Backbone bond lengths (Angstrom), bond angles and torsions (degrees), N, CA, C in turn:
res aa  C-N    CA-C-N  psi(-1)  N-CA   C-N-CA  omega(-1)  CA-C   N-CA-C  phi
1 A - - - 1.507 - - 1.554 107.55 -
2 G 1.264 116.19 139.22 1.434 123.75 175.73 1.552 111.77 75.90
3 L 1.321 119.66 7.70 1.487 119.34 178.63 1.519 108.19 -115.63
4 T 1.363 114.32 163.78 1.457 121.10 178.08 1.555 111.29 -119.31
5 L 1.310 116.92 131.31 1.455 119.76 173.26 1.458 111.52 -96.00
6 M 1.324 120.36 131.37 1.471 121.22 -178.31 1.612 107.15 -140.01
7 P 1.303 114.53 157.53 1.517 116.36 174.31 1.508 110.59 -66.82
8 G 1.323 114.01 153.76 1.488 118.54 172.27 1.494 110.53 -58.32
9 M 1.315 115.32 140.97 1.460 121.87 178.43 1.552 110.45 -85.25
10 I 1.266 115.01 157.83 1.487 123.24 177.92 1.476 109.90 -118.28
11 T 1.303 120.43 132.25 1.507 120.45 168.66 1.547 105.76 -119.52
12 S 1.354 111.89 128.54 1.448 119.46 -168.23 1.490 113.41 -105.68
13 H 1.373 116.27 15.10 1.511 115.51 171.08 1.522 107.69 -156.02
14 V 1.345 116.36 89.43 1.422 120.90 174.36 1.540 110.89 -117.07
15 H 1.363 115.55 167.61 1.435 121.11 176.91 1.534 109.54 -133.55
16 L 1.336 116.83 84.04 1.404 121.43 -178.67 1.574 109.82 -70.65
17 Q 1.290 117.12 -16.24 1.476 118.83 177.42 1.561 112.30 -63.64
18 T 1.347 115.22 -32.91 1.462 118.85 -173.99 1.492 112.23 -121.84
19 P 1.364 118.31 93.93 1.476 119.57 178.82 1.482 109.64 -58.19
20 P 1.302 117.72 150.05 1.495 123.89 -178.64 1.568 109.01 -55.48
21 G 1.319 113.75 125.97 1.429 119.77 176.70 1.563 116.94 84.97
22 A 1.305 116.03 -8.41 1.417 119.27 -174.95 1.539 114.89 -59.77
23 V 1.351 115.26 -38.26 1.421 119.22 178.20 1.500 112.19 -67.82
24 L 1.341 118.35 -43.52 1.463 120.17 -180.00 1.486 111.73 -68.92
25 R 1.332 118.54 -36.49 1.475 120.90 177.04 1.485 113.93 -77.53
26 Q 1.350 118.29 -12.02 1.452 123.41 -174.43 1.564 111.23 52.99
27 D 1.324 113.35 53.30 1.441 118.55 179.66 1.544 111.37 -61.67
28 D 1.352 116.41 150.38 1.432 118.78 176.56 1.546 109.28 -84.80
29 D 1.318 116.40 174.41 1.422 121.59 -173.17 1.509 112.85 -62.74
30 V 1.309 120.97 -37.17 1.425 125.47 -179.00 1.519 109.22 -66.67
31 T 1.321 117.82 -44.87 1.444 121.88 179.23 1.505 111.29 -65.67
32 I 1.329 118.48 -39.73 1.449 121.68 179.66 1.513 109.74 -62.09
33 R 1.336 118.48 -48.50 1.468 121.40 -179.85 1.449 111.36 -58.81
34 A 1.378 119.15 -43.05 1.483 121.85 179.96 1.511 110.62 -60.25
35 L 1.369 115.12 -46.17 1.445 122.36 -178.40 1.523 113.26 -65.57
36 Q 1.333 116.63 -32.63 1.488 121.68 178.41 1.523 108.19 -62.65
37 L 1.308 118.07 -42.16 1.503 119.89 -179.89 1.478 110.42 -76.67
38 L 1.335 119.55 -34.49 1.488 122.47 176.42 1.496 110.74 -58.35
39 Q 1.376 117.11 -37.04 1.479 119.72 -179.56 1.495 111.55 -60.00
40 L 1.351 117.98 -35.21 1.447 119.60 -178.35 1.483 109.85 -61.79
41 R 1.316 119.34 -43.15 1.479 122.46 177.52 1.592 109.81 -63.06
42 A 1.327 115.02 -39.96 1.467 120.50 -177.88 1.512 113.21 -63.74
43 Y 1.375 113.85 -42.56 1.476 117.03 179.71 1.522 110.00 -64.55
44 L 1.360 117.90 -42.55 1.485 121.85 178.51 1.484 111.12 -63.66
45 A 1.355 117.30 -41.23 1.466 120.73 -176.00 1.587 109.70 -67.35
46 C 1.330 115.07 -27.37 1.465 120.17 177.62 1.516 114.13 -87.27
47 G 1.322 117.23 3.30 1.464 120.54 173.21 1.522 115.35 98.94
48 F 1.282 118.29 1.92 1.445 123.45 175.85 1.518 113.67 -85.87
49 T 1.287 118.14 109.59 1.439 121.65 -173.12 1.584 111.42 -97.83
50 S 1.368 115.70 -10.82 1.465 120.05 174.97 1.497 108.18 -143.54
51 V 1.347 114.97 138.29 1.455 122.62 177.93 1.503 111.05 -133.80
52 L 1.338 115.77 145.02 1.480 121.64 174.92 1.516 108.27 -117.44
53 D 1.371 113.72 118.49 1.451 117.60 179.89 1.516 106.13 -91.54
54 A 1.352 113.88 131.32 1.499 119.76 -174.38 1.491 116.61 -98.12
55 A 1.335 115.60 0.68 1.529 117.72 176.22 1.537 106.13 -167.42
56 I 1.331 118.41 104.69 1.416 120.76 -172.04 1.576 108.67 -148.09
57 S 1.314 116.89 145.48 1.458 118.02 179.87 1.499 112.62 -82.47
58 G 1.355 115.65 163.88 1.385 122.16 178.32 1.545 114.12 -60.21
59 P 1.385 118.73 -46.51 1.431 120.16 176.47 1.460 114.59 -60.59
60 T 1.324 119.07 -36.68 1.482 120.77 -179.15 1.552 109.76 -72.69
61 I 1.314 117.24 -36.16 1.476 120.76 176.38 1.522 106.71 -59.11
62 E 1.327 118.78 -47.67 1.441 120.56 -175.25 1.569 110.62 -68.86
63 L 1.315 115.31 -35.33 1.478 119.21 176.20 1.558 110.17 -59.27
64 I 1.327 115.43 -49.74 1.460 119.34 -178.15 1.564 111.19 -67.25
65 Q 1.300 119.36 -41.36 1.403 123.58 179.25 1.554 112.26 -62.15
66 R 1.313 116.83 -42.23 1.469 121.65 176.00 1.584 110.66 -64.44
67 H 1.331 115.16 -40.58 1.489 121.94 -179.30 1.483 107.37 -59.49
68 L 1.353 117.96 -53.05 1.481 123.32 -177.73 1.533 111.65 -64.78
69 A 1.301 117.65 -44.09 1.435 124.22 -178.70 1.591 111.05 -61.29
70 D 1.319 115.37 -32.53 1.455 121.42 179.07 1.523 114.10 -83.89
71 G 1.351 116.12 5.02 1.496 120.73 179.10 1.488 113.96 96.23
72 G 1.332 117.51 10.43 1.457 119.01 177.75 1.525 111.86 -68.15
73 V 1.317 117.54 148.50 1.473 122.86 -176.67 1.518 109.38 -75.34
74 G 1.339 113.75 135.88 1.476 118.25 177.79 1.547 111.12 171.25
75 P 1.302 115.82 165.63 1.447 120.42 178.31 1.594 113.34 -78.52
76 N 1.269 115.65 175.02 1.465 119.49 169.89 1.544 106.12 -61.32
77 F 1.308 114.72 131.29 1.487 120.63 -172.10 1.513 110.04 -111.66
78 F 1.309 116.59 113.98 1.465 123.32 174.19 1.566 106.86 -118.83
79 F 1.335 113.36 155.96 1.465 115.64 -175.32 1.526 110.31 -160.00
80 L 1.317 114.48 163.76 1.476 124.78 179.53 1.512 107.13 -107.69
81 A 1.304 119.06 133.78 1.425 125.03 178.70 1.543 112.13 -163.80
82 P 1.357 119.37 141.95 1.463 127.42 0.05 1.538 109.90 -78.04
83 F 1.330 113.06 178.04 1.470 121.42 174.69 1.515 105.32 -104.70
84 L 1.316 116.54 110.94 1.432 124.28 -175.47 1.547 110.61 -102.01
85 T 1.353 112.61 117.16 1.476 118.00 177.92 1.509 107.73 -145.38
86 P 1.336 116.68 150.98 1.511 119.14 -177.34 1.531 112.10 -66.78
87 D 1.301 118.13 156.07 1.437 123.23 175.64 1.519 108.56 -60.56
88 T 1.326 116.52 126.95 1.480 125.55 -174.64 1.525 114.69 70.03
89 G 1.340 115.44 9.00 1.484 120.98 178.61 1.522 111.18 -86.13
90 Y 1.291 116.82 -156.75 1.440 121.37 -179.17 1.496 113.35 -61.01
91 L 1.336 117.19 115.82 1.467 124.17 -172.12 1.535 110.61 56.03
92 G 1.320 115.40 33.50 1.464 118.51 -178.56 1.516 114.95 -108.52
93 S 1.366 117.56 15.21 1.449 120.91 177.29 1.539 109.85 -141.02
94 P 1.292 117.95 154.13 1.479 124.35 -174.41 1.544 110.78 -55.03
95 D 1.403 115.46 -41.12 1.484 117.02 -173.35 1.516 109.97 -69.59
96 L 1.371 118.97 -31.12 1.441 120.26 177.29 1.540 112.54 -76.10
97 R 1.359 116.59 -33.63 1.460 119.02 -179.96 1.515 116.24 -73.03
98 G 1.342 114.06 -36.03 1.461 117.55 -179.48 1.476 113.17 60.21
99 E 1.335 116.92 -163.10 1.487 122.32 -178.65 1.525 111.07 -66.83
100 V 1.333 114.96 -42.31 1.457 119.76 -167.84 1.624 108.12 -68.01
101 F 1.315 118.51 -44.16 1.440 122.39 -178.45 1.491 117.71 -98.96
102 R 1.399 116.98 17.21 1.415 117.98 -170.25 1.501 115.49 -65.62
103 D 1.360 116.76 -26.73 1.509 119.46 177.87 1.477 112.46 -100.79
104 L 1.402 118.56 20.62 1.457 118.37 171.83 1.533 111.96 -64.15
105 W 1.302 118.01 163.38 1.446 122.01 -175.64 1.576 108.82 -56.60
106 E 1.313 113.78 141.85 1.473 117.55 -178.12 1.446 114.22 -63.59
107 P 1.344 121.11 143.03 1.481 122.89 178.50 1.554 110.07 -61.45
108 I 1.343 115.00 155.66 1.433 120.27 -178.03 1.529 109.21 -82.33
109 K 1.335 117.24 120.26 1.463 122.39 177.18 1.517 111.58 -109.25
110 L 1.316 117.29 -42.13 1.491 124.32 -176.58 1.524 110.26 -117.93
111 P 1.304 120.02 151.55 1.470 123.02 -179.96 1.560 111.43 -54.16
112 G 1.298 116.97 -37.68 1.461 120.01 -178.92 1.517 114.63 -68.13
113 D 1.337 117.83 -15.24 1.447 122.11 -179.54 1.592 110.06 -64.65
114 V 1.357 114.54 -34.36 1.464 119.97 -175.57 1.561 109.33 -60.70
115 G 1.299 116.10 -60.16 1.471 117.08 -179.26 1.495 113.73 -60.01
116 R 1.316 117.67 -37.08 1.505 122.01 179.68 1.533 110.55 -60.80
117 Q 1.373 115.87 -45.83 1.450 115.66 -177.85 1.481 113.51 -71.86
118 L 1.401 116.26 -39.40 1.461 118.23 174.42 1.521 113.08 -56.24
119 A 1.320 116.11 -44.31 1.518 119.61 179.10 1.521 110.96 -65.35
120 A 1.348 120.05 -36.86 1.433 120.59 178.41 1.524 113.43 -69.17
121 A 1.322 116.96 -30.89 1.483 118.93 -179.31 1.501 111.79 -81.41
122 K 1.300 118.47 -28.73 1.501 122.04 -171.40 1.543 111.31 -53.00
123 P 1.330 122.25 -48.05 1.446 118.07 -176.49 1.525 114.23 -65.68
124 L 1.347 120.64 -12.19 1.452 121.95 178.66 1.554 110.76 -79.78
125 G 1.352 117.71 -16.08 1.443 122.75 175.63 1.526 115.00 84.91
126 P 1.377 118.74 45.43 1.443 120.60 179.37 1.509 112.41 -69.14
127 K 1.300 117.68 154.23 1.477 123.44 172.83 1.508 112.30 -82.67
128 G 1.345 118.01 -13.31 1.463 122.35 177.94 1.516 109.33 178.34
129 V 1.314 111.25 174.09 1.476 117.26 176.82 1.598 108.38 -103.53
130 K 1.282 118.17 141.80 1.443 123.58 -177.30 1.594 107.82 -97.57
131 V 1.294 115.99 123.02 1.467 120.25 -178.87 1.548 107.58 -122.04
132 T 1.348 117.33 131.32 1.416 119.78 -178.24 1.551 111.61 -98.11
133 I 1.326 115.41 133.13 1.456 120.16 168.38 1.561 104.14 -129.83
134 E 1.318 115.92 77.63 1.443 125.12 -173.29 1.504 112.21 -133.03
135 E 1.301 117.02 114.94 1.429 123.25 -178.44 1.582 112.18 -89.75
136 G 1.358 117.64 -15.92 1.471 117.82 -179.58 1.508 110.31 153.37
137 I 1.262 119.05 151.48 1.478 123.85 174.27 1.505 105.00 -90.34
138 E 1.365 117.15 115.42 1.456 123.58 -178.91 1.495 111.79 76.98
139 F 1.329 119.02 -41.38 1.457 119.67 -177.58 1.563 110.78 -130.97
140 S 1.313 119.04 144.82 1.451 121.84 178.99 1.554 110.01 -81.13
141 I 1.317 114.10 105.79 1.450 119.71 -175.97 1.505 116.10 -130.28
142 W 1.413 115.42 -9.65 1.466 119.43 -175.28 1.538 110.92 -114.98
143 P 1.309 117.67 145.61 1.514 120.07 171.20 1.511 107.60 -71.71
144 I 1.376 116.33 152.22 1.445 123.04 173.09 1.553 108.20 -123.54
145 F 1.295 113.87 168.10 1.454 120.29 -178.38 1.536 107.99 -65.68
146 D 1.341 118.65 141.02 1.433 122.09 172.09 1.552 110.95 -80.36
147 E 1.332 117.56 170.43 1.449 120.07 -178.05 1.473 114.64 -55.38
148 A 1.341 117.18 -40.09 1.432 122.46 -176.66 1.573 109.58 -62.87
149 R 1.405 112.95 -42.45 1.428 112.73 -179.99 1.505 114.82 -73.71
150 L 1.339 117.89 -30.49 1.446 121.81 174.54 1.609 108.11 -66.33
151 D 1.302 117.55 -37.98 1.481 119.54 176.26 1.506 110.69 -62.42
152 L 1.371 118.08 -38.25 1.440 123.74 -179.37 1.492 109.13 -67.75
153 I 1.312 118.94 -43.89 1.477 121.31 175.72 1.502 112.15 -58.64
154 R 1.341 115.64 -46.45 1.506 118.96 177.53 1.484 110.25 -58.76
155 E 1.316 120.50 -47.34 1.433 122.57 -177.15 1.542 112.52 -65.48
156 E 1.329 117.55 -41.80 1.466 119.75 -178.59 1.534 111.00 -72.03
157 S 1.316 117.51 -33.78 1.446 121.53 177.94 1.561 110.70 -66.97
158 A 1.334 112.93 -38.44 1.470 117.89 -177.32 1.553 109.02 -69.06
159 K 1.373 117.77 -33.40 1.457 121.37 -179.92 1.480 113.21 -57.27
160 I 1.337 119.03 -35.98 1.414 123.27 -173.88 1.534 111.12 -111.27
161 G 1.349 117.46 6.93 1.446 120.56 171.78 1.519 112.01 72.90
162 T 1.328 118.91 34.36 1.492 123.14 178.27 1.461 110.48 -101.08
163 P 1.343 122.28 114.70 1.453 125.12 178.07 1.530 109.61 -61.95
164 I 1.339 114.76 148.98 1.488 120.89 179.53 1.504 110.27 -98.98
165 Y 1.352 113.65 132.20 1.407 124.04 172.33 1.508 108.32 -116.79
166 V 1.325 118.79 126.43 1.463 120.67 -174.42 1.527 113.75 -113.32
167 H 1.308 115.33 132.43 1.474 119.91 171.92 1.573 106.99 -90.16
168 S 1.275 115.84 106.25 1.477 124.44 -178.65 1.546 107.59 -146.48
169 Q 1.314 116.57 142.94 1.457 118.74 -174.78 1.523 115.69 -136.86
170 T 1.343 119.83 2.34 1.446 123.11 -179.22 1.545 108.79 -127.39
171 D 1.343 116.29 167.16 1.415 119.27 175.68 1.522 116.11 -52.09
172 D 1.412 112.36 -52.59 1.440 116.82 179.48 1.541 114.13 -61.11
173 A 1.312 116.15 -38.35 1.408 119.49 -178.93 1.512 110.47 -70.03
174 H 1.334 118.63 -40.84 1.429 122.02 179.02 1.529 111.16 -62.86
175 L 1.384 117.66 -43.12 1.413 120.44 178.96 1.484 112.35 -63.24
176 A 1.387 116.10 -39.48 1.484 117.16 174.03 1.527 112.02 -63.57
177 A 1.315 115.73 -37.07 1.460 118.83 179.47 1.540 112.74 -65.23
178 L 1.332 112.42 -41.87 1.520 115.60 -178.72 1.485 113.12 -63.28
179 R 1.302 119.94 -24.17 1.463 119.29 176.44 1.520 113.26 -69.30
180 M 1.358 113.75 -13.96 1.499 117.70 179.64 1.509 110.06 -87.79
181 K 1.405 117.65 -3.30 1.443 122.07 -174.39 1.495 112.47 55.52
182 P 1.352 119.24 55.98 1.416 120.87 -174.64 1.571 114.69 -77.94
183 H 1.275 118.51 160.11 1.443 119.85 174.85 1.506 111.49 -76.90
184 V 1.342 116.58 -37.77 1.494 121.23 -172.45 1.518 108.57 -146.26
185 L 1.312 117.82 142.41 1.495 125.18 159.21 1.511 106.16 -95.46
186 V 1.313 118.03 125.01 1.469 119.69 -172.32 1.503 113.30 -86.04
187 H 1.338 117.09 -4.13 1.506 122.01 172.99 1.522 106.13 -139.45
188 A 1.376 109.93 141.71 1.459 117.10 169.62 1.556 111.04 -76.36
189 G 1.309 112.75 -37.92 1.510 120.17 -177.18 1.561 108.67 77.33
190 Y 1.331 115.33 -147.38 1.472 122.63 173.73 1.517 112.53 60.18
191 I 1.308 118.27 55.54 1.426 122.38 174.50 1.546 109.42 -59.01
192 R 1.312 116.64 -41.91 1.488 121.00 -175.14 1.572 113.58 -110.22
193 D 1.357 116.48 -35.79 1.463 121.88 -170.42 1.498 111.42 -107.97
194 A 1.329 115.75 169.04 1.471 121.69 174.19 1.522 109.04 -96.47
195 P 1.310 119.31 156.76 1.464 122.44 177.49 1.539 108.41 -65.31
196 S 1.362 113.22 147.11 1.481 117.56 176.48 1.531 110.25 -71.78
197 P 1.336 115.17 161.02 1.429 118.58 175.64 1.559 113.00 -61.11
198 E 1.330 116.05 -29.60 1.458 119.16 178.20 1.540 112.49 -64.90
199 V 1.332 114.84 -38.15 1.452 121.42 -179.81 1.534 107.42 -66.68
200 I 1.339 114.32 -49.34 1.484 118.35 -178.28 1.505 110.76 -57.42
201 A 1.375 114.84 -47.30 1.460 117.52 -177.08 1.544 110.55 -64.40
202 G 1.382 115.85 -38.99 1.425 119.13 178.12 1.529 114.07 -60.97
203 L 1.346 116.03 -39.18 1.441 122.19 178.09 1.554 109.68 -65.46
204 K 1.278 117.51 -44.39 1.422 122.75 -179.98 1.543 111.37 -60.10
205 Q 1.319 112.83 -48.13 1.478 119.39 -174.76 1.554 108.38 -66.59
206 S 1.312 120.04 -41.24 1.438 120.97 -172.08 1.511 111.99 -86.79
207 G 1.364 117.55 -22.35 1.475 118.51 -175.19 1.532 113.69 77.04
208 T 1.326 113.99 15.56 1.460 118.70 -179.66 1.548 111.14 -68.17
209 Y 1.308 115.61 134.32 1.503 118.85 178.41 1.572 109.09 -83.64
210 V 1.334 113.05 159.70 1.476 118.82 -178.65 1.548 104.92 -132.52
211 I 1.407 115.06 128.98 1.434 118.59 172.32 1.522 107.95 -92.23
212 S 1.302 116.11 120.88 1.486 122.58 -173.84 1.544 110.87 -88.34
213 T 1.310 116.56 80.72 1.440 122.02 -179.09 1.489 113.69 -77.30
214 A 1.376 115.17 69.79 1.426 120.41 -171.73 1.551 111.51 -65.61
215 A 1.283 119.00 -30.15 1.502 118.84 -176.25 1.518 110.77 -65.13
216 I 1.376 119.10 -22.71 1.434 120.33 178.41 1.531 108.80 -62.62
217 S 1.270 120.63 -33.24 1.474 122.94 179.19 1.505 111.20 -65.01
218 L 1.356 115.69 -40.81 1.450 121.42 -179.28 1.507 108.12 -65.46
219 I 1.337 118.68 -48.65 1.469 125.11 -177.30 1.519 110.06 -62.95
220 A 1.320 116.26 -45.68 1.496 120.80 -179.43 1.526 112.46 -59.33
221 G 1.314 113.84 -41.36 1.471 119.58 177.48 1.495 114.01 -65.50
222 W 1.346 116.18 -45.81 1.456 120.22 -177.75 1.521 109.94 -71.19
223 G 1.315 114.55 -29.37 1.495 116.53 -179.01 1.456 115.68 -60.85
224 L 1.370 115.93 -24.39 1.456 123.75 178.77 1.514 113.52 -83.23
225 E 1.327 116.34 -6.06 1.449 121.91 -176.08 1.514 110.84 -109.57
226 P 1.284 120.16 130.57 1.454 122.05 -176.56 1.568 113.04 -65.53
227 T 1.318 116.59 -18.31 1.499 119.30 178.45 1.527 115.65 -93.30
228 F 1.348 114.70 9.00 1.479 116.39 -171.55 1.528 111.54 -63.86
229 A 1.374 116.69 -31.93 1.473 115.06 -177.44 1.499 114.41 -69.49
230 G 1.339 118.28 -13.45 1.437 118.66 176.81 1.469 115.52 -93.61
231 D 1.374 117.21 -0.80 1.429 119.32 177.44 1.469 114.27 -64.35
232 P 1.347 121.62 134.41 1.446 123.27 -176.32 1.561 112.36 -58.79
233 W 1.300 116.82 -34.92 1.492 119.76 -178.55 1.544 108.76 -64.84
234 I 1.361 117.37 -41.47 1.431 121.16 177.93 1.525 111.53 -70.57
235 R 1.296 118.25 -40.82 1.457 120.72 -175.17 1.500 111.55 -69.69
236 Q 1.354 118.93 -24.92 1.460 119.41 176.54 1.551 111.22 -74.98
237 R 1.273 117.86 -20.53 1.488 122.63 -171.76 1.467 115.36 -109.23
238 V 1.313 118.74 -25.51 1.479 120.54 -177.35 1.489 112.26 -124.34
239 P 1.281 119.73 124.53 1.510 118.10 179.09 1.497 108.97 -68.75
240 I 1.322 117.76 122.74 1.476 122.07 -170.47 1.539 106.89 -86.22
């Protein structure tokens, strides 16, 4: 009496690799590992019975899989692997990865790296491969894969039957992504602008899904304001 029964919720873009606030607090490895497992309980307690992690390292995948296999509390755990980004590209250098992402999949330097990483990730059971087409947040500062390398990723992924999920957030990036015939775009993007008719038409024609990560817009906006850390929405979600 007085209660509501509802289906378990699904969140299709999480990052269990990086607990909220870990980068700002400069948490050590032991703290990060403990918080990674604590998040699993938190998602389940909030009603999320399935999560899809969109960028996670091999060691963290294995940590979570062992935890759940041993009876640890948590939701159904799905993930994308490997994480393919150019050398010095988005999360493609040690300074960008920091302590939290230090064991993320190595950036792609040589053509043979693509097939090698796909083969290494396959036994872990990923739902897809994560490919970045990201020049920069607000400013274009990172290299992206050229067309030949994107074609190679598409061909190698098709060989082993791994769907492609693309991190892209602008018209140009989305159009480049759609040429790969991806299963999903993991960001809608467009913090300020609307998608072009070409992008909309391409999505309709290909049947590509889009994950609408709306919270990114809120965080990106507040991140530019010095008072963002005092916002009640942030304080409820991130230990300050």
